[in-house]
N, C-alpha and C positions, 0 to 999 in steps of 0.2 A: 502305684505299685507296678513294677515290671517283673514278670516271671518268664523263664525260658524253658523250652523242651526241644529235643531232637527227634525228627521224624525218622523212624526205622522201618525195616521191611514188614514187621508185624502190624504196622499201622496203615498199610496200603490196601486199596480196593483191588478188584480184579483187572483194572486198567493200569495199575502200577502207580497210582497217585494216592495221596492221603485220603482215607475214608472219612466222609463227612461226619458220621456218628462219633468217630474218635475225636475229631476236632470239637464237636459240641460237648463231649464229656470233659475235655480239657478246659473249655471256656467256662463251664459250670464250676469245675473244681477251682480254677484260678480266681474266679469272681468270689466264690465262697471263702477262699483263704483271705482275700482282701477284706471281706465283710467280717470275718471272724477276728481279724486283727483290729479292725475298727471298733468292734463290739464284743470284747472278750467276755466269756462267761455266758453269752446268749446262745439259745438254741435257734439257729437260723435254717429255714428250709426254702428251697427254690419254689416260687409260685408262677414265674413267667420268664420267658425269653422271647424278646421281640425280633421281628424281621429276620428270619433265618434265610439268608441268601449268600451263597458261596460265590465270590467274585472272581477268583482265580484258582487254578489247580495248584497243588503243592507237591513238589518233587521229594522223593526219598533222599534223605541226607540234609534236608533243609533244617535250619535252626529257626524255630518259631519264637517270637517275642509277643507276650500277652501284656498289653498295657491296660491297666484297670483303674478307673477313676469313679469315685462316688458322684452321682448325678442328682438324686433326689432322696429326701428322707421324709417319711410320714410318721404317724403315731407308732405303728407296729411294723412298717415296711421300709426297706431301703433299696434303691436301684443303683446299679453300677453299669457304666459303659465299658465294654470290652472291645478293644481294637487289636487285631491279630496281624502281625507282620511276618513275612517269610524271608529268610536269607538263604536262597538256594545255593547249592554247592557251586562255587566259581563265580557267582553273581557279584557285581561290584557294589550293589546297594540292596537294601531290603525293600520289599513290596508289600503293601497292605493287601491281605487276602480275605479278610472277614471282619465284620463288626456287628455288634448287637448290644442290647441292654438286658441285664439279668436282674430280676427283682426277687428279694428274699423277704420273708416274714418271720418275726420272732414268735415262737409258740411256747406255751406252758407245758407242764407235764401231761396234760390231757389232749395236747395237740391243737388247742385254741389260740388264736392270735392274742398277743399281749404287748404292752408298750415296750418300746426300746428305751434303754437308759439315756439320759441327757448327757 
């Protein structure tokens, strides 16, 4: 699943580039949307995000592409790989700027892990 977003001035840090916390929010949201489409009707919560490392700064006006792919599935958990690419204003190609894995667990009404449907 691919999703896109535009980096605007309200997303920037004091140096004028994309704030890392905003990117992490988008990564979590986009991964959750992919998981929710794969497991409709499930209550999925984020339990882990691996290897937080920002490889390149992102300019204002960049179009970000979030490429999300399911990697692993357990009894109650599912992990997605998220690769983020930036298409900076005027750039001829997009560049990978971030990647991680996000793990979700299905929970019941009491917040306890429960099995994902087959």
